[in-house]
N, C-alpha and C positions, 0 to 999 in steps of 0.2 A: 388758669390756662390748662388745657389738657393736651398732652403730647403722647403720640404713639411711636414706639420703636419696634420695627419689624426687621429682625436679624436672625438668621438660622444658626449662627455660631453662638453658643450659650455664653462663652467668656466675653466676646465682644458685645453681645447684647447687655449683659450685666454691667460691664464697664461703662457703656454709654448711658445706661439708665442711672447708674450711680453718679456719674459726672453731671448729668442734667439735674438730678435731685440736689446734689451738693451745691451746684451753682445757684439754683433757685433758692435754697436756704440761705446762702451767703448774701443774696440780693433781697432777701425777705419777700420773695414772690410766692403767690399761691399757685403752685404747679402740681399737677398729678401726672405721673409718667406710667404708661401702660405698655407692657412688653408682650410681643408676639413672636413666635418661632417660625412662622411662615406667612406667606401672603394669603393662603387659604384660611388660616386661623384668624388673621385680621379681618378678612372679608366676612367670615361667619358671624362676627359680632358687630360689624361696622354699620353705623347709621349716619345719614347725612348730618353734618354739623357736629358730630360727636367729638372731633379733635380739632384743635387750632393748628397743630404742627404734626407732620408725619415724617419720620425718618425711615426710609425704605432701602434695604440692602438691594443693590442691583443684581448681584449674582447669588441666587438661591435655587435650591431644588424645587421642583413644582413651579408655582407661579413666581417669577422673579419680580423685582421691584418695579420694573417698567410695566409689566403686565398687570400687576396689582394696581398701580396708579391709573392705568387705563380703565380698569373696571370700576374704580372709585369715581 
C-alpha cells in the first residue's frame, strides 16, 4: 500500500509519517509512506493510481488540501 502525507509543518509531517510506518510494521503490512511539504510538491510528482491513501493538510500556504484534492 502506498500512502502520501502532504503537510507543511515539518514536525507534524514527520510525526504522522512515523506513526503510519510504526503502525504498518506492528501489523506486518507492506506500506510505503511518502512525505510532501506542499500541495504543489505533491502534484509535481503525482500520477493517477500512484497512492492508495492521501492525507492532505487543509490549511497550507499555496495550494491548500482542498485545492490539491480538486486538482487530483
